[in-house]
C-alpha positions as CSV (number, residue, x, y, z in Angstrom):
1,X,-64.8,-73.5,24.0
2,X,-63.1,-76.7,22.8
3,X,-63.4,-79.9,24.9
4,X,-62.0,-83.3,24.2
5,X,-64.3,-86.3,24.2
6,X,-63.6,-87.3,27.8
7,X,-64.5,-83.8,29.0
8,X,-67.6,-83.8,26.8
9,X,-68.8,-87.0,28.3
10,X,-68.1,-86.1,31.9
11,X,-69.5,-82.6,31.6
12,X,-72.4,-84.0,29.7
13,X,-73.3,-86.3,32.6
14,X,-72.9,-83.4,35.0
15,X,-75.2,-81.3,32.9
16,X,-77.8,-84.0,32.8
17,X,-77.9,-84.5,36.6
18,X,-78.6,-80.7,37.0
19,X,-81.3,-80.6,34.3
20,X,-83.6,-83.6,34.8
21,X,-86.4,-81.5,33.4
22,X,-85.1,-82.4,29.9
23,X,-86.9,-85.7,30.2
24,X,-90.3,-83.8,30.0
25,X,-90.4,-83.5,26.2
26,X,-89.7,-87.2,25.9
27,X,-92.3,-88.2,28.4
28,X,-94.9,-85.9,26.8
29,X,-94.0,-87.2,23.4
30,X,-94.6,-90.8,24.5
31,X,-97.9,-90.1,26.3
32,X,-99.4,-88.0,23.5
33,X,-98.2,-90.2,20.6
34,X,-99.3,-93.4,22.3
35,X,-102.7,-92.0,23.4
36,X,-103.5,-90.4,20.0
37,X,-102.5,-93.6,18.2
38,X,-104.7,-95.7,20.5
39,X,-107.7,-93.4,20.1
40,X,-107.5,-93.4,16.3
41,X,-107.1,-97.2,16.2
42,X,-110.1,-97.8,18.5
43,X,-112.3,-95.4,16.5
44,X,-111.4,-97.1,13.2
45,X,-111.8,-100.5,14.8
46,X,-115.3,-99.6,15.8
47,X,-116.0,-98.2,12.4
48,X,-114.7,-101.3,10.5
49,X,-116.3,-103.8,12.9
50,X,-119.7,-102.0,13.1
51,X,-122.4,-104.4,14.1
52,X,-120.0,-107.3,14.0
53,X,-118.6,-106.3,17.4
54,X,-121.4,-108.3,19.1
55,X,-120.3,-111.4,17.3
56,X,-116.9,-111.3,19.1
57,X,-118.7,-112.8,22.2
58,X,-119.4,-115.9,20.2
59,X,-115.8,-116.3,18.9
60,X,-114.2,-118.6,21.5
61,X,-111.0,-119.6,19.7
62,X,-108.3,-117.7,17.9
63,X,-109.4,-119.3,14.6
64,X,-113.0,-118.1,15.1
65,X,-111.7,-114.5,15.8
66,X,-109.5,-114.7,12.7
67,X,-112.4,-115.9,10.6
68,X,-114.4,-112.9,11.8
69,X,-111.6,-110.4,11.2
70,X,-110.2,-111.4,7.8
71,X,-113.2,-110.6,5.6
72,X,-113.6,-107.2,7.3
73,X,-110.0,-106.4,6.9
74,X,-110.0,-107.3,3.2
75,X,-113.1,-105.1,2.7
76,X,-111.5,-102.1,4.4
77,X,-107.8,-102.5,3.3
78,X,-107.7,-99.0,1.9
79,X,-109.1,-97.4,5.1
80,X,-106.6,-99.4,7.2
81,X,-103.7,-98.2,4.9
82,X,-104.8,-94.6,5.2
83,X,-105.1,-95.0,8.9
84,X,-101.6,-96.4,9.2
85,X,-100.1,-93.6,7.1
86,X,-102.1,-91.0,9.1
87,X,-101.0,-92.3,12.4
88,X,-97.4,-92.4,11.3
89,X,-97.5,-88.8,10.0
90,X,-99.3,-87.5,13.2
91,X,-96.7,-89.3,15.4
92,X,-93.9,-87.8,13.2
93,X,-95.3,-84.3,13.8
94,X,-95.6,-84.8,17.5
95,X,-92.1,-86.3,17.7
96,X,-90.7,-83.4,15.6
97,X,-92.1,-80.8,18.0
98,X,-90.9,-82.5,21.2
99,X,-87.5,-83.5,19.8
100,X,-86.9,-79.9,18.7
101,X,-87.9,-78.8,22.1
102,X,-85.6,-81.4,23.9
103,X,-82.7,-80.3,21.7
104,X,-83.4,-76.7,22.4
105,X,-83.4,-77.4,26.1
106,X,-80.1,-79.4,25.8
107,X,-78.5,-76.5,24.0
108,X,-79.6,-74.1,26.7
109,X,-78.4,-76.4,29.5
110,X,-75.0,-76.8,27.8
111,X,-74.7,-73.1,27.3
112,X,-75.9,-71.8,30.7
113,X,-76.0,-74.8,33.0
114,X,-79.8,-74.7,33.3
115,X,-82.7,-75.5,31.0
116,X,-86.3,-74.3,31.1
117,X,-89.6,-75.7,29.8
118,X,-90.1,-72.3,28.1
119,X,-87.2,-73.2,25.8
120,X,-89.0,-76.5,24.9
121,X,-92.0,-74.5,23.7
122,X,-90.0,-71.9,21.8
123,X,-87.6,-74.4,20.1
124,X,-90.4,-76.8,19.3
125,X,-92.6,-74.1,17.7
126,X,-89.6,-72.7,15.8
127,X,-88.2,-75.9,14.4
128,X,-90.9,-78.6,14.3
129,X,-91.8,-78.1,10.6
130,X,-88.1,-78.5,9.4
131,X,-87.6,-81.3,11.9
132,X,-90.6,-83.1,10.5
133,X,-89.4,-83.0,6.9
134,X,-85.8,-83.9,8.0
135,X,-87.0,-86.9,9.9
136,X,-89.2,-87.9,7.0
137,X,-86.3,-87.6,4.6
138,X,-84.1,-89.7,6.9
139,X,-86.8,-92.4,7.1
140,X,-87.0,-92.5,3.3
141,X,-83.2,-92.7,3.0
142,X,-83.2,-95.6,5.5
143,X,-85.9,-97.4,3.6
144,X,-84.0,-96.9,0.3
145,X,-81.6,-99.7,1.5
146,X,-84.4,-102.2,0.9
147,X,-83.1,-102.4,-2.6
148,X,-80.3,-104.7,-1.3
149,X,-82.8,-107.4,-0.4
150,X,-85.0,-107.1,-3.5
151,X,-83.0,-109.5,-5.7
152,X,-82.9,-112.3,-3.1
153,X,-86.6,-111.7,-2.2
154,X,-87.7,-112.0,-5.8
155,X,-85.8,-115.3,-6.3
156,X,-86.5,-117.0,-3.0
157,X,-89.3,-119.4,-2.5
158,X,-90.3,-118.6,1.1
159,X,-92.4,-121.8,1.3
160,X,-89.2,-123.8,0.8
161,X,-86.5,-121.5,2.3
162,X,-84.4,-124.1,3.9
163,X,-84.3,-126.7,1.1
164,X,-81.1,-127.5,-0.8
165,X,-82.5,-126.2,-4.1
166,X,-83.3,-122.8,-2.6
167,X,-80.0,-122.4,-0.6
168,X,-78.3,-120.1,-3.1
169,X,-81.3,-117.7,-3.2
170,X,-81.5,-117.7,0.6
171,X,-77.8,-116.8,0.8
172,X,-78.5,-113.9,-1.6
173,X,-81.4,-112.8,0.5
174,X,-79.5,-112.8,3.8
175,X,-76.5,-111.2,2.1
176,X,-78.8,-108.4,0.9
177,X,-80.1,-108.0,4.4
178,X,-76.6,-107.8,5.8
179,X,-75.7,-105.1,3.2
180,X,-78.9,-103.2,4.3
181,X,-77.7,-103.3,7.9
182,X,-74.3,-102.0,6.9
183,X,-75.9,-99.3,4.9
184,X,-78.0,-98.3,7.9
185,X,-74.9,-98.1,10.2
186,X,-73.1,-95.9,7.7
187,X,-76.1,-93.7,7.2
188,X,-76.6,-93.5,10.9
189,X,-73.1,-92.3,11.5
190,X,-73.1,-89.8,8.6
191,X,-76.5,-88.3,9.6
192,X,-76.3,-88.7,13.4
193,X,-76.2,-85.0,13.9
194,X,-78.7,-83.6,11.4
195,X,-81.4,-83.0,14.1
196,X,-78.9,-81.2,16.4
197,X,-77.5,-79.1,13.6
198,X,-81.0,-78.2,12.5
199,X,-81.9,-76.7,15.9
200,X,-78.5,-75.3,16.9
201,X,-77.8,-73.6,13.6
202,X,-81.4,-73.0,12.5
203,X,-81.0,-75.0,9.3
204,X,-83.4,-76.5,6.8
205,X,-83.8,-80.3,6.3
206,X,-81.3,-80.7,3.4
207,X,-78.9,-78.2,4.9
208,X,-78.9,-80.1,8.2
209,X,-78.2,-83.4,6.4
210,X,-75.1,-81.9,4.6
211,X,-74.0,-80.3,7.9
212,X,-74.1,-83.6,9.6
213,X,-72.1,-85.3,6.9
214,X,-69.5,-82.5,7.0
215,X,-69.4,-82.7,10.9
216,X,-68.8,-86.4,10.8
217,X,-66.0,-86.1,8.3
218,X,-64.2,-83.5,10.5
219,X,-64.8,-85.4,13.8
220,X,-64.8,-89.1,12.9
221,X,-63.0,-90.3,16.0
222,X,-65.0,-88.3,18.5
223,X,-68.3,-89.3,16.9
224,X,-67.4,-93.0,16.9
225,X,-66.2,-92.8,20.5
226,X,-69.4,-91.1,21.6
227,X,-71.4,-93.8,19.7
228,X,-69.4,-96.4,21.6
229,X,-70.2,-94.7,24.9
230,X,-73.9,-94.7,24.1
231,X,-73.6,-98.3,23.0
232,X,-72.0,-99.1,26.4
233,X,-74.9,-97.3,28.2
234,X,-77.3,-99.5,26.1
235,X,-75.5,-102.7,27.2
236,X,-75.8,-101.6,30.8
237,X,-79.5,-101.0,30.2
238,X,-79.9,-104.4,28.7
239,X,-78.2,-106.1,31.6
240,X,-80.3,-104.1,34.1
241,X,-83.4,-105.1,32.1
242,X,-82.4,-108.7,32.4
243,X,-81.9,-108.4,36.2
244,X,-85.2,-106.6,36.6
245,X,-86.9,-109.3,34.4
246,X,-85.6,-112.1,36.7
247,X,-86.9,-110.2,39.8
248,X,-90.2,-108.7,38.8
249,X,-92.7,-111.2,37.4
250,X,-95.5,-108.7,36.5
251,X,-95.0,-107.8,32.8
252,X,-96.8,-104.4,33.1
253,X,-94.6,-103.3,36.0
254,X,-91.4,-104.5,34.4
255,X,-92.2,-102.7,31.1
256,X,-93.2,-99.6,33.0
257,X,-89.8,-99.5,34.7
258,X,-88.0,-100.1,31.4
259,X,-90.0,-97.3,29.8
260,X,-89.3,-95.0,32.7
261,X,-85.5,-95.6,32.4
262,X,-85.6,-95.0,28.7
263,X,-87.6,-91.7,28.9
264,X,-86.1,-90.2,32.0
265,X,-82.5,-91.3,31.7
266,X,-81.3,-92.7,28.4
267,X,-83.0,-90.4,25.9
268,X,-82.3,-87.1,27.7
269,X,-78.7,-88.1,28.6
270,X,-78.0,-89.2,25.0
271,X,-79.4,-85.9,23.7
272,X,-77.3,-83.8,26.0
273,X,-74.1,-85.7,25.1
274,X,-74.7,-85.4,21.3
275,X,-75.6,-81.7,21.6
276,X,-72.5,-81.0,23.7
277,X,-70.2,-82.8,21.2
278,X,-71.8,-80.8,18.3
279,X,-71.4,-77.5,20.3
280,X,-67.9,-78.2,21.4
281,X,-66.7,-79.0,17.9
282,X,-68.4,-76.1,16.3
283,X,-66.9,-73.6,18.8
284,X,-70.1,-72.7,20.5
285,X,-70.4,-71.4,24.1
286,X,-70.3,-74.1,26.7
287,X,-71.0,-74.0,30.4
288,X,-68.6,-75.7,32.8
289,X,-69.2,-75.9,36.6
290,X,-66.4,-73.9,38.2
291,X,-66.5,-76.1,41.3
292,X,-66.0,-79.3,39.3
293,X,-63.8,-78.0,36.5
294,X,-60.2,-78.8,36.0
295,X,-57.9,-75.7,36.2
296,X,-57.1,-76.0,32.5
297,X,-60.8,-75.8,31.7
298,X,-61.0,-72.5,33.6
299,X,-58.0,-71.2,31.6
300,X,-59.8,-72.1,28.4
301,X,-63.0,-70.3,29.5
302,X,-61.0,-67.2,30.3
303,X,-59.4,-67.2,26.9
304,X,-62.7,-67.6,25.2
305,X,-64.1,-64.6,27.1
306,X,-61.3,-62.3,26.2
């Protein structure tokens, strides 16, 4: 079934309201990733500090704490680097599983009107390896843009950044940073649908990247309009966050509310919208609530079922 962008957005919102369980993968991802990272950091902290932990009681100032930490950090820099890489890879694996599961649930919801946690397990198990390598590749491609700031960074004296003699190098540095941001925007648009294509069409990492590029080229306007819609949702979230910040003084409570909105509303809704756009433009089966559908939509459904 083919839907225009307005129907995709309205039907996507309707699908979200009837499938709030799609937030489960995002909540589990956050809890497991955060908990595992904290456990690993604490274990390594205890290992690195060793008997020096007792000395923390005598460190009364930030300078004293820093003086205690710096020698230990320099002695264990390799262990810290290995820890950071390990945590990043483990979190990537967890995210790959739950993202695959969430996309599988969104596909099921857009196809049949309802999603199940069983689909999260099946889709996560089936696609998490390919998703892991696809996300890793996307991360490397994003970091590749750092080459734009290398010339400015090599020539800039950071101890005298805002002096007249260093102004040309600073302009070069910030110009490179701007080019990197532009590169990231273009890359984000071209590869916005690789994860959805990977799950929906059972593709490998490289295949999903090429599919996303091809999809963007064929549906530029709709993709940009959907990005603008998500951007508008983000602005509403920022405004709401500012209002909450002015009302609630407790930082923990305020951050908990923000995290709840992100995990339960924004991320699941965004996933459903992007999945529905991909499915609509690749002529996949889509569910439309007969009670809420426009008569023309029902005609389209009838044609597709003939």
